[in-house]
C-alpha positions in Angstrom: -10.0 -24.2 -11.6 -12.7 -25.0 -14.1 -15.2 -22.4 -15.3 -18.7 -22.9 -14.2 -21.5 -21.9 -16.6 -23.9 -19.6 -14.8 -27.2 -19.1 -16.5 -28.9 -17.2 -13.7 -29.9 -20.1 -11.6 -27.3 -19.4 -8.9 -27.1 -15.6 -9.0 -30.5 -14.8 -10.3 -28.8 -12.7 -13.0 -28.4 -13.8 -16.7 -24.9 -14.2 -18.0 -25.1 -11.3 -20.4 -26.3 -8.9 -17.7 -23.7 -10.1 -15.3 -21.1 -9.7 -18.0 -22.1 -6.0 -18.5 -22.0 -5.4 -14.7 -18.6 -7.1 -14.5 -17.2 -5.2 -17.4 -18.4 -1.8 -16.1 -17.0 -2.5 -12.6 -13.7 -3.7 -14.0 -13.4 -0.6 -16.3 -14.1 1.9 -13.5 -11.9 0.0 -11.1 -9.1 0.2 -13.6 -9.6 3.9 -14.1 -9.2 4.3 -10.3 -6.1 2.2 -10.1 -4.5 4.1 -13.0 -4.8 7.3 -10.9 -2.1 5.9 -8.6 0.1 4.8 -11.6 -0.2 8.4 -13.0 0.9 9.8 -9.6 3.8 7.4 -9.4 5.0 8.3 -12.9 4.7 12.1 -12.2 6.5 11.7 -8.8 9.4 10.1 -10.7 9.3 12.8 -13.4 8.3 10.4 -16.2 5.8 12.5 -18.1 5.8 10.0 -21.0 4.6 7.2 -18.7 2.1 9.5 -17.0 0.6 10.4 -20.3 0.4 6.8 -21.3 -1.5 6.0 -18.2 -3.8 9.0 -18.7 -4.7 7.7 -22.1 -5.3 4.2 -20.7 -7.4 5.8 -18.0 -9.5 7.7 -20.5 -10.2 4.4 -22.3 -11.2 2.7 -19.1 -13.5 5.6 -18.2 -15.2 5.4 -21.6 -15.7 1.7 -21.1 -17.3 2.3 -17.7 -19.6 5.0 -19.1 -20.6 2.8 -22.1 -21.3 -0.1 -19.7 -23.4 2.1 -17.4 -25.5 3.3 -20.3 -26.0 -0.1 -21.7 -26.9 -1.5 -18.3 -29.4 1.3 -17.7 -31.0 0.6 -21.0 -31.2 -3.1 -20.4 -32.5 -2.8 -16.9 -35.2 -0.3 -17.9 -36.3 -2.6 -20.8 -36.5 -5.6 -18.4 -39.0 -3.8 -16.2 
């Protein structure tokens, strides 16, 4: 499958704005998914793995928060 360059003609959203939206959603979705992985590790009594996933989740949450802040700034500046 070849990548199609999207410059806003199809979606109405510039690549760089779309990329911020995608990154933010992916980060927050990952944080949510990691919650299940943490529960799985805890259920199996593997605290080392649970802590690993907690750290990864914190990084994903931070990415989501940074993305939301950047997107809010960009959207308010476009208005």
